[in-house]
N, C-alpha and C positions, 0 to 999 in steps of 0.2 A: 425819096426814100418810104416807102413804109414796113412800120415795125409792129411786130404784134406783140400783145405780153406773154407772158412765162407766169404764170403758179395753179397754185389752186385752185379749181374754184368752192360756193360754197358745200355744192354735194358733195365732190370729195372731201374738203373736210369733216364732214358729216360721219362719211365711213372710217377715214380713218381715225376717229375722235370717237365711234361706236365698239372699233377692232380694239382701242387702245383700252376705254373703258370697262367692255369685255375681259380684256385679260387682267387690268386691276380687280376684277372681283374674282376671279377664277384665284389670282393669291392671297385676295381675306379671305377666302375658301381652302385653302391650300396652308400656310401659313401660322397657324395653329395649331395643325394635327401634325407638324415639323420640327415643333418650339415643345410641343408635348412630348415628342420623343425626345428631343434635348433632354429635357427631364429628368426622364427613365433615362437614360443612357446616365446621366450627370447622380440618380438617385442609384443606380450600382455600383458606380466607383464610389461613393460616397460609403456605402455597407465592406463595399474589399478594401476599404481601409482601414475602418475598424479595427482595433483590436484584435486578435484570436479571431477573425471569420472563418476561417479553414477548419476553426475545430465548431464552432454555433451548431444552434442546433436551425435546420430548414424556417421552425416556424417562428423560431426568434430573427433568425435572415430576414423572412420573408415580414415581420410585421418592422422590424429598422425598417425597412425599404417606402414601407406603404407608411409611416409620418414622414421619410422626407418626399414623400410626391404629395403627402397629403400642407407641407409647406406648397407647394409649387400652384395649386389648384387642380391636379389634375385627376378628370373625371372618367375614363376613360377601359384605363385600368384595371380590372380585376379579380378579387383573388383567384381565381380560379384559371389567369392567365401565368400564374407568377411557377412556376415549377423549379422541381431541383435534381441535380444529379450526379450524382457520387462521382470524383475523377481522383487521381490519384493521390494527392495531400491536400482533399481539401474537397471545396461543396461547388459546380459549375452550378449559377446560377441561369433560368433563360426565361423569360416573356416574349408571350406571341399575344398582340391584341390586331383589332381591328376598328378601326372607327370610319362612321358611314356620317355623309354630310349631306342636307339636301342643296342641291346644286339651281335648276330649275324646275318650276314644274314636277315628277314627278323622275326627273334626272338627280342620281347624289353623285357626289364623290368618295369614293371607298379605298383607305389606305390600309393593308398590311404591316403590320411594324413587328419586330423579329429582334431580339437582341440578346445576346449572353456574355454574361461575364462570370471569372473563376474568383472561388473565395477560397483564397490556399492561408497556408498557416507564414509562409514567408513573406505575404504581404501582396500587392499591387501584382498583375502581370496581367498582361494584352495581350 
């Protein structure tokens, strides 16, 4: 009886290793962007939980928001990215920003992030 060996060759192992390595590299570029977006959403919820956030001046709310972001070392959200609009019983805080990270050579990964949070007199509403 003749038996053939089955399994990966060295070349196929290197190809699989390269694909997995590239996927990990992409993940290392994307993870900080989404981690920062999570921090932005948490900072927005923190401002909404402040007493009297619905009656608060938008400048004060923006200051509280950026103080919370400073603690989380957020660097991509700028003052112009935060806007406020009047809603029935308070304000709606909108944060729209873009993150651009170099990937390989002249290729970049671009993430567009948008979040909004209502600042109401009655507390947080989702």
